[in-house]
Structures are given as C-alpha cells and as structure tokens.
Backbone as numpy.savetxt, mean C-alpha at the origin, in Angstrom:
# Nx Ny Nz CAx CAy CAz Cx Cy Cz
-38.28 -13.51 -8.98 -36.89 -13.60 -8.55 -36.03 -12.78 -9.49
-35.11 -11.98 -8.92 -34.23 -11.16 -9.73 -33.24 -12.05 -10.49
-32.98 -11.67 -11.72 -32.01 -12.40 -12.53 -30.76 -11.54 -12.70
-29.62 -12.14 -12.52 -28.36 -11.42 -12.56 -27.56 -11.85 -13.78
-26.98 -10.87 -14.41 -26.12 -11.18 -15.57 -24.76 -11.65 -15.10
-24.23 -12.60 -15.77 -22.87 -13.04 -15.53 -21.93 -12.25 -16.43
-20.91 -11.65 -15.84 -19.99 -10.82 -16.61 -19.28 -11.67 -17.67
-18.92 -11.08 -18.80 -18.17 -11.84 -19.79 -16.78 -12.08 -19.34
-16.12 -13.11 -19.93 -14.75 -13.42 -19.55 -14.10 -14.34 -20.52
-12.85 -14.64 -20.34 -12.09 -15.45 -21.30 -12.35 -16.93 -21.10
-12.15 -17.74 -22.14 -12.15 -19.20 -21.96 -10.95 -19.56 -21.07
-11.10 -20.55 -20.27 -10.02 -20.89 -19.34 -9.82 -22.38 -19.27
-8.69 -22.76 -18.74 -8.36 -24.18 -18.58 -9.31 -24.85 -17.61
-9.73 -26.06 -17.88 -10.71 -26.73 -17.07 -10.29 -26.92 -15.62
-8.98 -26.98 -15.39 -8.46 -27.18 -14.03 -7.87 -25.92 -13.46
-7.03 -25.25 -14.23 -6.26 -24.12 -13.70 -6.97 -22.77 -13.89
-8.02 -22.73 -14.67 -8.69 -21.47 -14.93 -7.76 -20.52 -15.68
-7.65 -19.29 -15.20 -6.79 -18.27 -15.84 -5.43 -18.13 -15.13
-5.15 -19.00 -14.17 -3.97 -18.80 -13.34 -2.66 -18.82 -14.13
-2.58 -19.72 -15.12 -1.32 -19.78 -15.88 -1.07 -18.51 -16.65
-2.15 -17.94 -17.25 -2.03 -16.69 -18.00 -1.62 -15.54 -17.07
-2.20 -15.52 -15.88 -1.87 -14.47 -14.92 -0.43 -14.58 -14.47
0.03 -15.77 -14.18 1.41 -15.94 -13.71 2.40 -15.62 -14.82
2.05 -15.91 -16.07 2.96 -15.68 -17.19 3.23 -14.17 -17.38
2.16 -13.35 -17.29 2.35 -11.90 -17.49 1.10 -11.21 -16.90
1.12 -10.91 -15.60 -0.07 -10.35 -14.95 -0.51 -9.01 -15.52
0.45 -8.13 -15.87 0.09 -6.83 -16.40 -0.59 -6.95 -17.76
-0.03 -7.77 -18.61 -0.65 -7.98 -19.92 -2.04 -8.59 -19.77
-2.15 -9.56 -18.87 -3.45 -10.21 -18.68 -4.50 -9.20 -18.27
-4.19 -8.37 -17.29 -5.14 -7.38 -16.82 -5.56 -6.40 -17.92
-4.58 -5.93 -18.68 -4.88 -5.01 -19.78 -5.73 -5.66 -20.84
-5.40 -6.88 -21.22 -6.16 -7.57 -22.27 -7.57 -7.86 -21.81
-7.77 -8.21 -20.57 -9.11 -8.46 -20.08 -9.98 -7.20 -20.19
-9.42 -6.05 -19.78 -10.16 -4.78 -19.83 -10.48 -4.43 -21.30
-9.52 -4.60 -22.19 -9.68 -4.25 -23.58 -10.70 -5.14 -24.28
-10.67 -6.42 -23.99 -11.53 -7.39 -24.71 -12.91 -7.53 -24.11
-13.04 -7.37 -22.77 -14.30 -7.70 -22.14 -14.95 -6.53 -21.40
-14.26 -5.41 -21.24 -14.91 -4.23 -20.68 -14.70 -3.99 -19.21
-15.71 -3.36 -18.60 -15.58 -2.83 -17.23 -15.58 -3.90 -16.14
-16.28 -5.01 -16.39 -16.29 -6.08 -15.42 -16.01 -7.40 -16.14
-15.03 -8.15 -15.67 -14.60 -9.37 -16.33 -14.64 -10.53 -15.32
-15.26 -11.62 -15.73 -15.30 -12.79 -14.85 -14.18 -13.74 -15.23
-13.36 -14.14 -14.25 -12.30 -15.08 -14.48 -12.37 -16.16 -13.40
-11.50 -17.15 -13.53 -11.44 -18.19 -12.50 -9.98 -18.41 -12.05
-9.77 -18.36 -10.75 -8.48 -18.67 -10.17 -8.57 -20.08 -9.59
-8.05 -21.03 -10.31 -8.22 -22.47 -9.94 -9.69 -22.75 -9.73
-10.13 -22.95 -8.47 -11.53 -23.30 -8.21 -12.37 -22.09 -7.85
-11.75 -20.90 -7.76 -12.47 -19.73 -7.24 -12.82 -18.76 -8.36
-14.13 -18.52 -8.62 -14.49 -17.49 -9.58 -14.21 -16.11 -9.01
-13.89 -15.18 -9.87 -13.58 -13.80 -9.45 -14.00 -12.84 -10.52
-14.33 -11.62 -10.12 -14.67 -10.55 -11.05 -13.65 -9.44 -10.99
-13.08 -9.05 -12.13 -12.20 -7.93 -12.20 -13.02 -6.67 -12.48
-12.95 -5.69 -11.59 -13.72 -4.44 -11.78 -12.71 -3.40 -12.28
-12.90 -2.94 -13.51 -11.90 -2.08 -14.18 -12.26 -0.60 -14.20
-13.56 -0.27 -14.09 -13.96 1.13 -14.23 -14.00 1.79 -12.84
-13.57 3.03 -12.75 -13.59 3.74 -11.44 -14.97 3.77 -10.78
-16.03 3.91 -11.60 -17.39 3.91 -11.01 -17.70 2.57 -10.35
-17.24 1.47 -10.98 -17.47 0.15 -10.37 -16.69 0.00 -9.08
-15.46 0.47 -9.06 -14.65 0.41 -7.85 -15.31 1.23 -6.74
-15.79 2.40 -7.06 -16.46 3.25 -6.06 -17.72 2.54 -5.53
-18.47 1.88 -6.41 -19.68 1.17 -6.00 -19.34 0.07 -4.98
-18.27 -0.68 -5.28 -17.92 -1.81 -4.40 -17.35 -1.32 -3.07
-16.46 -0.34 -3.13 -15.71 0.05 -1.91 -16.41 1.12 -1.10
-17.33 1.89 -1.72 -17.90 3.00 -0.97 -19.43 3.00 -0.94
-20.05 3.02 -2.13 -21.48 3.23 -2.17 -22.29 2.02 -1.72
-21.78 0.83 -1.98 -22.56 -0.36 -1.65 -21.68 -1.38 -0.94
-20.76 -0.89 -0.11 -19.74 -1.78 0.46 -20.32 -2.81 1.41
-21.52 -2.59 1.94 -22.09 -3.59 2.85 -22.41 -4.89 2.16
-22.51 -4.89 0.83 -22.78 -6.11 0.08 -21.54 -6.96 -0.17
-20.37 -6.43 0.18 -19.13 -7.13 -0.10 -18.34 -7.31 1.19
-17.66 -8.38 1.33 -16.93 -8.66 2.56 -15.52 -9.15 2.25
-14.70 -9.21 3.28 -13.28 -9.56 3.13 -12.98 -11.00 3.46
-13.99 -11.79 3.80 -13.72 -13.17 4.19 -13.56 -14.02 2.92
-12.61 -13.62 2.10 -12.37 -14.26 0.82 -10.94 -14.77 0.74
-10.72 -15.62 -0.22 -9.40 -16.29 -0.37 -8.22 -15.32 -0.38
-8.23 -14.22 -1.17 -7.04 -13.36 -1.16 -6.78 -12.72 0.19
-7.86 -12.33 0.90 -7.68 -11.71 2.20 -7.17 -12.70 3.25
-7.64 -13.94 3.14 -7.19 -14.99 4.06 -5.70 -15.22 3.93
-5.18 -15.08 2.72 -3.73 -15.24 2.50 -2.94 -14.16 3.24
-3.51 -12.94 3.30 -2.80 -11.81 3.92 -2.82 -11.87 5.46
-3.76 -12.59 6.03 -3.93 -12.55 7.51 -2.68 -13.02 8.27
-1.96 -14.05 7.84 -0.77 -14.42 8.64 0.25 -13.28 8.75
0.28 -12.40 7.77 1.20 -11.26 7.82 0.59 -10.07 8.49
-0.65 -9.68 8.11 -1.25 -8.44 8.57 -2.16 -8.63 9.79
-2.46 -9.92 10.12 -3.36 -10.14 11.26 -4.70 -9.53 11.04
-5.21 -8.82 12.06 -6.51 -8.16 11.99 -6.37 -6.65 11.85
-5.44 -6.24 10.97 -5.28 -4.81 10.67 -6.44 -4.30 9.83
-6.45 -3.01 9.53 -7.56 -2.39 8.83 -7.79 -3.03 7.47
-6.77 -3.52 6.82 -6.93 -4.10 5.48 -7.75 -5.40 5.54
-7.54 -6.21 6.56 -8.15 -7.52 6.61 -9.30 -7.62 7.60
-9.45 -6.66 8.49 -10.48 -6.72 9.52 -11.85 -6.38 8.91
-12.92 -6.80 9.63 -14.27 -6.58 9.14 -15.21 -6.24 10.32
-16.38 -5.71 9.97 -17.45 -5.53 10.92 -17.18 -4.55 12.01
-17.73 -4.81 13.22 -17.61 -3.89 14.34 -16.16 -3.71 14.80
-15.39 -4.79 14.72 -13.96 -4.68 15.09 -13.25 -3.69 14.20
-13.51 -3.78 12.88 -12.92 -2.82 11.95 -13.34 -1.40 12.29
-14.65 -1.20 12.54 -15.16 0.13 12.82 -14.54 0.71 14.09
-14.35 -0.11 15.13 -13.73 0.34 16.36 -12.30 0.79 16.12
-11.53 -0.01 15.38 -10.14 0.37 15.07 -10.10 1.62 14.21
-11.04 1.73 13.28 -11.08 2.91 12.42 -11.33 4.18 13.25
-12.22 4.09 14.23 -12.50 5.23 15.10 -11.24 5.64 15.90
-10.52 4.64 16.39 -9.37 4.93 17.19 -8.28 5.67 16.37
-8.18 5.35 15.08 -7.12 5.92 14.28 -7.50 7.18 13.54
-8.78 7.49 13.44 -9.24 8.63 12.66 -8.58 9.95 13.04
-8.41 10.28 14.34 -7.82 11.58 14.68 -6.40 11.80 14.13
-5.68 10.74 13.85 -4.32 10.87 13.35 -4.28 11.47 11.95
-5.43 11.47 11.26 -5.48 11.98 9.89 -6.35 13.24 9.78
-6.40 13.99 10.90 -7.07 15.30 10.89 -6.35 16.24 9.96
-7.08 17.20 9.40 -6.48 18.11 8.40 -5.24 18.84 8.93
-5.25 19.22 10.20 -4.11 19.95 10.75 -2.87 19.03 10.76
-3.07 17.76 11.03 -1.96 16.84 11.03 -1.45 16.61 9.59
-2.37 16.57 8.64 -1.97 16.36 7.27 -1.12 17.54 6.78
-1.41 18.74 7.26 -0.60 19.89 6.85 0.85 19.72 7.36
0.99 19.22 8.56 2.34 18.96 9.10 3.03 17.85 8.32
2.28 16.86 7.88 2.85 15.81 7.04 3.39 16.36 5.74
2.74 17.39 5.20 3.21 18.00 3.96 4.62 18.55 4.11
4.88 19.25 5.19 6.23 19.78 5.43 7.22 18.65 5.61
6.84 17.62 6.30 7.73 16.46 6.48 8.09 15.85 5.14
7.10 15.73 4.25 7.35 15.12 2.95 8.30 15.99 2.11
8.10 17.28 2.09 8.98 18.12 1.29 10.41 18.13 1.84
10.54 18.14 3.17 11.87 18.10 3.77 12.60 16.81 3.40
11.92 15.68 3.47 12.52 14.38 3.10 12.89 14.36 1.64
12.06 14.95 0.79 12.31 14.95 -0.66 13.51 15.85 -0.99
13.60 17.02 -0.33 14.73 17.90 -0.57 16.03 17.20 -0.18
16.03 16.52 0.94 17.24 15.78 1.37 17.63 14.75 0.31
16.64 14.04 -0.20 16.92 13.05 -1.23 17.49 13.71 -2.52
16.89 14.82 -2.92 17.34 15.50 -4.13 18.75 16.07 -3.99
19.09 16.48 -2.79 20.49 16.94 -2.53 21.46 15.80 -2.77
21.09 14.61 -2.30 21.92 13.44 -2.49 22.01 13.08 -3.97
20.89 13.22 -4.69 20.92 12.97 -6.13 21.82 13.95 -6.85
21.81 15.19 -6.40 22.65 16.18 -7.08 24.14 15.83 -6.93
24.53 15.36 -5.75 25.92 14.96 -5.58 26.28 13.76 -6.47
25.33 12.80 -6.58 25.59 11.67 -7.47 25.69 12.15 -8.93
24.83 13.07 -9.29 24.86 13.55 -10.70 26.17 14.26 -11.00
26.69 15.01 -10.01 27.94 15.72 -10.23 29.09 14.75 -10.44
28.98 13.57 -9.89 30.02 12.53 -10.09 29.65 11.57 -11.20
28.57 11.89 -11.91 28.12 11.08 -13.05 27.83 9.64 -12.61
27.23 9.48 -11.44 26.89 8.18 -10.92 25.42 7.87 -11.12
25.10 6.64 -11.55 23.67 6.30 -11.74 23.01 6.03 -10.39
21.67 5.99 -10.39 20.92 5.64 -9.18 19.75 4.78 -9.58
19.29 3.98 -8.63 18.15 3.10 -8.83 16.91 3.79 -8.33
16.08 4.27 -9.25 14.90 5.05 -8.87 13.95 4.23 -7.99
13.79 2.97 -8.29 12.89 2.13 -7.48 13.36 2.07 -6.02
14.66 1.84 -5.84 15.19 1.78 -4.48 15.08 3.14 -3.78
15.30 4.21 -4.55 15.19 5.55 -3.99 13.76 5.86 -3.51
12.78 5.47 -4.33 11.38 5.71 -3.94 10.99 4.91 -2.70
11.46 3.68 -2.62 11.19 2.88 -1.42 11.80 3.49 -0.20
13.01 3.99 -0.32 13.73 4.62 0.81 12.99 5.90 1.22
12.59 6.71 0.24 11.92 7.96 0.53 10.58 7.71 1.23
9.75 6.83 0.68 8.43 6.62 1.27 8.52 5.94 2.63
9.52 5.06 2.83 9.70 4.45 4.14 10.09 5.50 5.17
10.94 6.41 4.77 11.36 7.47 5.69 10.16 8.34 6.06
9.35 8.74 5.05 8.18 9.59 5.32 7.15 8.85 6.17
6.86 7.61 5.79 5.86 6.83 6.56 6.31 6.65 8.00
7.59 6.35 8.18 8.12 6.13 9.53 8.01 7.40 10.38
8.36 8.53 9.78 8.31 9.78 10.54 6.89 10.26 10.77
6.03 10.13 9.74 4.66 10.64 9.90 3.84 9.77 10.82
3.99 8.45 10.73 3.12 7.55 11.49 3.71 7.18 12.85
5.06 7.05 12.92 5.68 6.51 14.12 6.75 7.42 14.72
6.98 8.57 14.10 7.99 9.54 14.59 9.36 8.90 14.69
9.71 8.09 13.69 11.01 7.43 13.71 11.53 7.38 12.25
12.82 7.57 12.06 13.43 7.53 10.75 13.83 6.11 10.40
13.11 5.52 9.43 13.36 4.14 9.06 14.16 4.03 7.78
14.72 5.12 7.28 15.37 5.09 5.97 16.58 4.13 5.99
17.24 3.96 7.15 18.35 3.02 7.22 17.87 1.58 7.13
16.57 1.38 7.38 15.97 0.02 7.30 15.42 -0.26 5.90
15.56 0.70 4.97 14.86 0.57 3.70 15.27 -0.69 2.92
16.56 -1.05 2.97 16.99 -2.21 2.24 16.40 -3.48 2.85
16.48 -3.57 4.19 15.95 -4.75 4.85 14.44 -4.87 4.68
13.73 -3.79 4.94 12.28 -3.81 4.82 11.87 -3.99 3.35
12.55 -3.30 2.43 12.23 -3.39 1.00 12.36 -4.82 0.51
13.48 -5.48 0.87 13.68 -6.86 0.44 12.62 -7.81 1.00
12.30 -7.60 2.29 11.31 -8.46 2.92 9.92 -8.26 2.31
9.55 -7.01 2.06 8.23 -6.74 1.44 8.18 -7.30 0.02
9.27 -7.15 -0.72 9.31 -7.69 -2.07 9.16 -9.20 -2.07
9.82 -9.85 -1.11 9.72 -11.31 -0.98 8.30 -11.74 -0.64
7.69 -11.06 0.31 6.32 -11.35 0.72 5.38 -11.17 -0.47
5.50 -10.04 -1.18 4.61 -9.78 -2.30 4.73 -10.87 -3.37
5.97 -11.23 -3.72 6.22 -12.20 -4.74 5.65 -13.57 -4.36
5.96 -14.02 -3.14 5.55 -15.36 -2.73 4.02 -15.47 -2.51
3.42 -14.40 -1.95 1.96 -14.47 -1.76 1.25 -14.36 -3.10
1.79 -13.61 -4.05 1.21 -13.55 -5.39 1.25 -14.90 -6.05
2.41 -15.57 -5.91 2.52 -16.93 -6.48 1.53 -17.86 -5.83
1.41 -17.76 -4.50 0.52 -18.66 -3.78 -0.94 -18.42 -4.14
-1.30 -17.17 -4.47 -2.68 -16.87 -4.86 -3.12 -17.70 -6.06
-2.18 -17.90 -7.00 -2.51 -18.66 -8.21 -2.01 -20.10 -8.18
-1.25 -20.45 -7.15 -0.76 -21.83 -7.05 -0.68 -22.20 -5.55
-1.86 -22.45 -4.92 -1.90 -22.63 -3.46 -1.56 -24.03 -2.99
-0.77 -24.72 -3.73 -0.37 -26.09 -3.33 1.14 -26.19 -3.42
1.81 -26.81 -2.42 1.22 -27.28 -1.16 0.89 -26.13 -0.23
0.09 -26.35 0.81 -0.25 -25.26 1.75 1.00 -24.64 2.37
0.85 -23.39 2.79 2.00 -22.69 3.40 2.40 -23.31 4.74
1.52 -24.10 5.34 1.86 -24.74 6.59 2.88 -25.84 6.42
3.06 -26.32 5.20 4.06 -27.34 4.92 5.40 -26.65 4.67
6.50 -27.07 5.33 7.79 -26.32 5.26 8.52 -26.53 3.93
7.93 -26.07 2.86 8.60 -26.08 1.56 9.57 -24.91 1.49
10.45 -24.88 0.49 11.33 -23.71 0.37 10.57 -22.41 0.24
9.42 -22.43 -0.45 8.60 -21.20 -0.56 8.10 -20.74 0.79
7.55 -21.65 1.55 6.99 -21.28 2.84 8.07 -20.82 3.81
9.27 -21.46 3.73 10.36 -21.03 4.61 10.86 -19.62 4.27
10.93 -19.33 2.96 11.31 -17.96 2.57 10.29 -16.95 3.05
9.01 -17.32 2.95 7.95 -16.40 3.37 8.02 -16.17 4.88
8.25 -17.22 5.65 8.33 -17.06 7.10 9.53 -16.24 7.50
10.63 -16.42 6.80 11.84 -15.63 7.09 11.59 -14.13 6.87
10.91 -13.82 5.74 10.58 -12.42 5.45 9.61 -11.88 6.49
8.65 -12.67 6.88 7.72 -12.22 7.91 8.43 -11.95 9.21
9.35 -12.81 9.61 10.11 -12.60 10.85 10.90 -11.29 10.81
11.46 -10.99 9.62 12.19 -9.72 9.48 11.27 -8.54 9.72
10.10 -8.56 9.10 9.14 -7.46 9.28 8.62 -7.40 10.69
8.37 -8.57 11.30 7.91 -8.59 12.68 8.95 -7.94 13.62
10.23 -8.20 13.35 11.28 -7.63 14.18 11.32 -6.13 14.06
11.17 -5.60 12.85 11.14 -4.16 12.65 9.96 -3.54 13.40
8.78 -4.14 13.25 7.59 -3.65 13.95 7.77 -3.72 15.47
8.31 -4.82 15.95 8.55 -5.00 17.38 9.45 -3.92 17.90
10.51 -3.62 17.18 11.49 -2.59 17.61 10.83 -1.22 17.65
9.97 -0.92 16.66 9.27 0.35 16.68 8.43 0.54 17.92
7.67 -0.53 18.27 6.76 -0.44 19.42 7.57 -0.38 20.73
8.58 -1.20 20.85 9.39 -1.22 22.09 10.09 0.13 22.29
10.64 0.67 21.23 11.32 1.98 21.33 10.38 3.04 21.82
9.12 3.03 21.32 8.16 4.04 21.77 7.79 3.82 23.23
7.56 2.59 23.61 7.20 2.34 25.02 8.30 2.79 25.96
9.54 2.63 25.56 10.66 3.04 26.41 10.73 4.56 26.59
10.17 5.29 25.62 10.21 6.75 25.70 9.22 7.30 26.73
8.16 6.55 27.02 7.13 6.95 27.95 6.62 8.36 27.64
6.35 8.60 26.36 5.92 9.95 25.96 4.89 9.86 24.86
3.97 10.82 24.87 2.99 10.96 23.81 3.54 11.94 22.80
3.99 11.45 21.67 4.59 12.34 20.64 3.55 12.84 19.65
2.29 12.50 19.84 1.23 13.03 19.03 1.07 12.36 17.67
1.83 11.29 17.41 1.73 10.63 16.11 0.74 9.45 16.21
0.61 8.72 15.11 -0.36 7.62 15.07 -0.03 6.55 16.07
1.26 6.25 16.25 1.63 5.16 17.17 1.24 5.53 18.59
1.45 6.78 19.01 1.01 7.21 20.33 -0.48 7.02 20.49
-1.22 7.34 19.43 -2.68 7.17 19.50 -3.05 5.70 19.65
-2.34 4.83 18.92 -2.64 3.43 19.04 -2.38 2.93 20.47
-1.33 3.45 21.10 -0.95 3.00 22.41 -1.80 3.60 23.52
-2.29 4.81 23.32 -2.91 5.55 24.41 -4.44 5.77 24.28
-4.95 5.76 23.10 -6.35 6.16 22.89 -7.31 5.07 23.37
-8.52 5.53 23.66 -9.60 4.63 24.09 -10.82 4.91 23.20
-11.55 3.87 22.88 -12.79 4.05 22.11 -13.84 4.77 22.97
-14.47 5.79 22.42 -15.43 6.59 23.17 -16.63 5.75 23.59
-17.01 4.82 22.77 -18.21 4.01 23.06 -17.98 2.94 24.11
-16.80 2.31 24.08 -16.53 1.18 24.96 -15.49 1.45 26.04
-14.66 2.48 25.87 -13.61 2.75 26.82 -12.42 1.85 26.66
-12.42 0.97 25.67 -11.34 0.01 25.47 -10.29 0.57 24.50
-9.05 0.20 24.76 -7.96 0.50 23.84 -7.61 -0.74 23.04
-6.55 -0.65 22.29 -6.09 -1.81 21.50 -5.17 -2.69 22.33
-5.30 -3.99 22.17 -4.37 -4.89 22.84 -3.09 -4.97 22.04
-2.12 -5.72 22.57 -0.79 -5.79 21.95 -0.85 -6.34 20.53
-1.67 -7.37 20.33 -1.77 -7.96 18.98 -2.38 -6.98 18.00
-3.38 -6.24 18.43 -3.98 -5.22 17.54 -2.99 -4.18 17.17
-2.21 -3.71 18.11 -1.20 -2.68 17.83 -0.21 -3.21 16.82
0.26 -4.44 17.03 1.21 -5.05 16.10 0.62 -5.11 14.70
-0.65 -5.57 14.61 -1.29 -5.75 13.32 -1.45 -4.41 12.59
-1.84 -3.36 13.33 -2.01 -2.06 12.69 -0.70 -1.45 12.25
0.31 -1.55 13.09 1.64 -1.03 12.71 2.16 -1.76 11.47
2.02 -3.09 11.45 2.48 -3.86 10.28 1.68 -3.42 9.04
0.38 -3.30 9.16 -0.42 -2.89 8.00 -0.02 -1.55 7.48
0.14 -0.58 8.38 0.47 0.79 7.94 1.90 0.88 7.44
2.80 0.10 8.02 4.19 0.11 7.56 4.25 -0.33 6.09
3.55 -1.39 5.75 3.60 -1.92 4.40 2.73 -1.09 3.46
1.47 -0.86 3.84 0.57 -0.09 2.98 0.98 1.36 2.87
1.67 1.89 3.90 2.03 3.31 3.87 3.27 3.63 3.10
4.04 2.62 2.68 5.26 2.97 1.93 5.37 2.23 0.61
5.11 0.91 0.60 5.38 0.13 -0.62 4.41 0.51 -1.74
3.14 0.67 -1.42 2.17 1.01 -2.45 2.44 2.40 -3.04
2.80 3.34 -2.17 3.09 4.71 -2.64 4.36 4.70 -3.48
5.39 3.97 -3.05 6.63 3.91 -3.81 6.38 3.33 -5.20
5.57 2.27 -5.28 5.25 1.68 -6.58 4.54 2.67 -7.48
3.58 3.41 -6.93 2.87 4.44 -7.71 3.83 5.50 -8.23
4.75 5.92 -7.40 5.73 6.94 -7.82 6.66 6.41 -8.90
7.09 5.19 -8.76 7.98 4.60 -9.77 7.29 4.59 -11.14
6.03 4.13 -11.17 5.29 4.14 -12.42 5.08 5.56 -12.93
4.86 6.50 -12.01 4.64 7.91 -12.44 5.86 8.45 -13.18
7.04 8.23 -12.60 8.26 8.75 -13.26 8.50 8.06 -14.57
8.25 6.77 -14.63 8.46 6.05 -15.89 7.49 6.57 -16.98
6.20 6.70 -16.63 5.23 7.12 -17.64 5.48 8.56 -18.07
5.89 9.43 -17.14 6.25 10.80 -17.54 7.42 10.81 -18.49
8.37 9.92 -18.29 9.54 9.87 -19.21 9.13 9.43 -20.60
7.98 8.76 -20.71 7.54 8.28 -22.01 6.57 9.23 -22.72
6.12 10.29 -22.03 5.17 11.23 -22.59 5.63 12.65 -22.34
6.41 13.15 -23.28 7.09 14.44 -23.10 6.11 15.61 -22.94
5.01 15.59 -23.66 4.05 16.69 -23.59 3.38 16.76 -22.21
3.05 15.60 -21.66 2.47 15.58 -20.31 3.51 16.07 -19.31
4.74 15.65 -19.45 5.80 16.09 -18.55 5.99 17.62 -18.64
5.94 18.15 -19.86 6.11 19.59 -20.05 4.98 20.37 -19.37
3.74 19.90 -19.54 2.59 20.58 -18.91 2.66 20.51 -17.40
3.12 19.38 -16.89 3.27 19.24 -15.42 4.27 20.27 -14.91
5.46 20.33 -15.51 6.48 21.26 -15.05 6.02 22.71 -15.20
5.28 22.98 -16.28 4.79 24.34 -16.50 3.86 24.78 -15.37
2.95 23.90 -14.96 2.06 24.24 -13.85 2.82 24.41 -12.56
3.78 23.51 -12.29 4.57 23.64 -11.07 5.32 24.96 -11.03
5.89 25.36 -12.15 6.62 26.65 -12.22 5.68 27.81 -11.94
4.49 27.74 -12.53 3.53 28.85 -12.40 2.99 28.95 -10.99
2.58 27.85 -10.40 1.92 27.88 -9.10 2.93 28.05 -7.95
4.05 27.36 -8.03 5.00 27.39 -6.91 5.95 28.57 -6.98
6.23 29.07 -8.18 7.14 30.19 -8.36 8.48 29.96 -7.65
8.98 28.75 -7.74 10.31 28.45 -7.18 10.28 28.08 -5.71
9.11 28.11 -5.07 9.00 27.74 -3.64 8.70 26.25 -3.49
8.96 25.72 -2.31 8.59 24.34 -2.01 7.07 24.24 -1.92
6.51 23.12 -2.40 5.05 22.96 -2.28 4.60 22.75 -0.86
3.36 23.21 -0.56 2.76 23.00 0.72 1.35 22.43 0.47
0.69 22.02 1.56 -0.69 21.51 1.43 -1.58 22.58 0.82
-1.34 23.86 1.12 -2.18 24.92 0.60 -2.08 25.07 -0.94
-1.01 24.58 -1.52 -0.86 24.67 -2.95 -1.72 23.61 -3.71
-2.15 22.57 -3.02 -2.71 21.41 -3.71 -3.95 21.77 -4.55
-4.81 22.64 -4.03 -6.01 22.97 -4.76 -5.73 23.70 -6.06
-4.57 24.32 -6.16 -4.23 25.05 -7.39 -3.42 24.21 -8.37
-2.99 23.04 -7.95 -2.21 22.15 -8.82 -3.13 21.14 -9.49
-4.04 21.62 -10.34 -5.08 20.76 -10.88 -4.53 19.74 -11.84
-3.58 20.15 -12.72 -3.01 19.22 -13.69 -2.11 18.20 -12.98
-1.36 18.67 -11.99 -0.54 17.75 -11.18 -1.43 16.72 -10.48
-2.55 17.18 -9.96 -3.48 16.26 -9.30 -4.00 15.18 -10.27
-4.27 15.59 -11.51 -4.74 14.61 -12.50 -3.67 13.59 -12.83
C-alpha cells in the first residue's frame, strides 16, 4: 500500500483550527505559512482540513497536469454555487466540458486581437480623464478606477455593452459578496439560509448582480442580432456532439461567472501591480524603458506582446 506524507502545518485551535488567524490577517497568514512551512501547507478550517499550494509547479500539477484527481465538490465551491450556479468556475465533469466547448470559439486568436484594440481604447479614454483631473490637482481612487476600467472592457469584450456606468453598483455588490462569503468560509454559523443580517446583506448584493445580468441578457434578446461576442455565442451556439444549446439558467450562470471573474480579479491584480511598482523604483524604471523601446510612442497591440518580455514578467 502506498504511503502518503502529510504536509507540515501550524498548530491550531482544537475547535476553530486556523480560522481565527486567517480572519485576523489573511495576507499575513498566507505569507507566514509559505515562509515557515514551504510549498505545501496543511491547515484546518474549522472541521475541514485543507492544503495550501504555494509553488507554481504545484498549482500547475493540481489544475492542469493531474486535474482529474481533484474535484470541485468541496466546501469553498459549494459556498459559491448560490451566486455562480453551474458556471465554469463551479461546474464539473461532462457538463463543464460541454459548456467549455460552447464558449471556446469566443477566445480564438483573431478575437483576442480585437480585444487588444478595445482594451487600449478604453485605457486611453481613462487616461484622458485622469489628465483633466491632474490639471485641476484633483485626487483619484485607483482601486475604483481599475474596477471601472475592467468592467467596461469585460462588458464590451464579452457582451458588447458598456457597463462603466454600472461600475459603482456592481463594484459595491461584488465587494459585499466577496467579504461576506470570505467571512462565511471561516465562520459558517449560522447557515446562510437563516435570515441573519449577514445573509440578508448577501442576498441583497446577489439580487443587485442578478438584475444587472438579467438586463444584459434581455437587452441582447431584444436586439435579435448576432453581434459576434461571447453572449451571442451563449445564446445561439449548439454543441457539435449533442446539438443542444444552453438553457436560460446556464446562460445566466455563465454571464454571472464571467462578469465577476472577468473584471474583479483583473482589477485587483492591476491595483496590486501599481502599488508594487510604486514601491520598487528600479523595476518601474526597467518597465518604462522597455515600453519606450518597443512601442516607440505608439499604442500597444497584441503583436507587441512577444517583444515585451520584461513587461510580461
């Protein structure tokens, strides 16, 4: 019989495990676990053991090379299902594969090239607004700006609709959902089915996002047109193997998943990027030097990406 090593991990409370440390300062907790215990760390979330995989090779092994050994029918994913339904993030098995096939053409290389132009146009518009604010010596909230930018790009690229006016509404609802679900992950009592203040706030945020998604789908159906974007594919495409398309619930779940995953995660990554660049002047200098050399004052395109090696890093 094969013997498996148990990953090292911190001592934890007999009842709460590591949940109190995580809630107190999640970023510090994650960093300290990696520093003290290495690439794989075993912790406990209340009654549920978990492994933190910190090294990129380990992440690749779990998500790509050996993904059949891992599944999503786990506590964290079950928490997301009331919001995301059976979207790509939470779905599994043949159903996941069928939806993945339906959506794959939307990310063909030719479409990605068009997305590049869309992204630069949206960014230039934002920078023009920043310039006007700077001329009046007015401050701006970079976090809010990144959320607005990525929501506009995601809306136009995926659904052919400008959602930048919805950025405050969507941003607040997503922030509320993230906060409350993160709290529930480490403190799942009482259940969300009980109408506590926490569960009511979560349901209100979900209703806000559901309304935005509903409006996106209804607006497209009223157009009676194939605009060539991802939403049109969701509404019109059929699986080659079965001839079936997505039902209304599947379309809702995929639009919700892409709306959240397509803007909030990217905005967060950008916010951290600008902060870290501001703290490391030499890295910032090398970045700008490469951009000046490769772009020569022109707007970036998809064709430039292979030459922007330091920027890519």
